[in-house]
C-alpha positions in Angstrom: -47.4 4.9 4.2 -44.9 6.7 2.0 -41.2 6.5 2.9 -39.0 9.0 1.1 -35.3 8.8 0.4 -34.3 10.6 3.6 -36.1 8.0 5.7 -34.8 5.1 3.5 -31.3 6.3 4.5 -32.3 5.7 8.1 -33.1 2.1 7.5 -30.4 1.1 5.0 -26.7 1.5 5.3 -26.3 1.5 1.5 -25.4 4.7 -0.4 -24.6 5.7 -4.0 -23.9 3.8 -6.2 -25.4 0.8 -4.4 -28.6 2.2 -2.9 -31.2 0.7 -5.2 -34.5 1.8 -3.7 -35.8 5.3 -4.5 -39.1 5.4 -2.6 -41.4 3.1 -0.6 -45.0 3.6 -1.6 -46.7 1.1 0.8 -45.6 -0.3 4.1 -47.6 -2.8 6.3 -45.5 -3.7 9.4 -44.5 -7.3 9.5 -46.5 -8.1 6.3 -45.4 -6.3 3.1 -43.8 -3.4 1.4 -44.0 -1.9 -2.1 -41.2 0.4 -3.4 -39.7 1.5 -6.7 -36.4 2.3 -8.4 -36.1 4.5 -11.5 -33.5 3.0 -13.9 -31.5 5.7 -15.7 -28.8 5.4 -18.3 -26.2 7.3 -16.3 -25.9 4.6 -13.7 -22.4 3.1 -13.5 -23.3 -0.5 -14.4 -24.3 0.5 -17.9 -20.8 1.5 -19.0 -20.0 -2.2 -19.0 -23.3 -4.1 -19.0 -23.7 -3.5 -22.0 -22.5 -0.3 -23.7 -24.5 -0.8 -26.9 -27.5 -2.6 -25.2 -27.8 -1.5 -21.6 -29.4 -4.1 -19.4 -29.6 -3.9 -15.6 -27.8 -6.9 -14.2 -30.1 -9.5 -12.6 -28.0 -9.6 -9.5 -28.7 -5.9 -9.0 -32.5 -6.6 -9.2 -32.1 -9.3 -6.6 -30.1 -6.8 -4.4 -32.8 -4.2 -4.8 -35.4 -6.7 -3.6 -33.1 -7.6 -0.7 -32.8 -3.9 0.2 -36.6 -3.7 0.3 -36.7 -6.7 2.7 -34.2 -4.9 4.9 -36.4 -1.8 5.1 -39.4 -4.0 5.9 -37.6 -5.9 8.6 -35.9 -2.9 10.3 -39.0 -0.7 10.1 -41.3 -3.5 11.4 -39.1 -3.8 14.5 -38.7 0.0 14.8 -35.0 -0.5 14.8 -32.4 1.4 12.7 -29.1 -0.1 11.7 -26.5 1.2 14.2 -23.5 -0.8 13.2 -23.9 -3.5 15.9 -26.2 -5.7 13.8 -27.2 -6.1 10.2 -29.5 -8.2 8.0 -27.6 -10.3 5.5 -28.9 -12.0 2.5 -28.8 -15.7 3.4 -30.6 -17.5 0.5 -32.3 -16.8 -2.8 -34.5 -19.6 -4.1 -36.8 -20.1 -7.1 -35.4 -17.0 -8.8 -36.8 -16.3 -12.3 -36.1 -13.5 -14.7 -38.8 -13.0 -17.4 -37.7 -9.8 -19.1 -34.7 -7.5 -18.9 -34.8 -4.1 -17.1 -33.5 -1.2 -19.2 -32.9 2.5 -18.7 -36.3 4.3 -18.6 -38.0 1.5 -16.7 -39.5 2.0 -13.2 -38.8 -1.2 -11.3 -41.8 -1.8 -8.9 -40.9 -4.1 -6.0 -43.2 -6.0 -3.8 -42.0 -8.0 -0.8 -44.1 -10.1 1.5 -43.1 -11.6 4.8 -43.6 -15.4 4.8 -42.0 -16.1 8.2 -39.9 -14.6 10.9 -38.3 -16.8 13.6 -35.3 -15.8 15.7 -34.0 -13.2 13.4 -34.4 -15.3 10.2 -36.9 -13.7 7.8 -38.4 -15.4 4.7 -39.9 -13.3 2.0 -41.6 -13.6 -1.4 -40.4 -11.0 -3.7 -41.4 -9.7 -7.1 -40.3 -7.0 -9.5 -42.6 -5.5 -12.1 -42.4 -2.9 -14.9 -45.6 -1.3 -16.2 -47.6 -3.9 -14.2 -45.8 -6.9 -15.8 -43.7 -9.1 -13.6 -40.1 -9.2 -14.8 -38.5 -11.1 -11.8 -39.4 -13.1 -8.8 -37.8 -15.1 -6.0 -38.0 -16.4 -2.5 -35.5 -14.8 -0.2 -34.1 -15.4 3.3 -32.3 -12.8 5.3 -30.7 -13.3 8.7 -29.9 -10.8 11.4 -26.3 -11.0 12.6 -24.0 -9.1 15.0 -21.4 -7.0 13.3 
């Protein structure tokens, strides 16, 4: 199931410059999601990280994976964020970065649900470029009232 940017706006409260998911290419309710982000040189982080050697900050790759988990959780429950509750990043474990992401890369995200109990979701997340994994982590997100 393809989810375009307009529908992503319905499931994430993030907007430029912090929306880090361009398109969802596969969605399996309660199970998994695949998405991507095109990294371009004109993004604001590259003016300082680093001007002569632009590298996407690892924390932004983690945030992009977290945004994918938010889409998976909200869409699975057929709920759209309405300001009364949100999913917050609660934990990142076993995080590994294998290669930097640079302008021109297409970051391909895959998130898989491991567990969901009482609004606490656990996921396995990976990021790949050209079919090669560049980052991975286990992530926990929690639903909380705003």
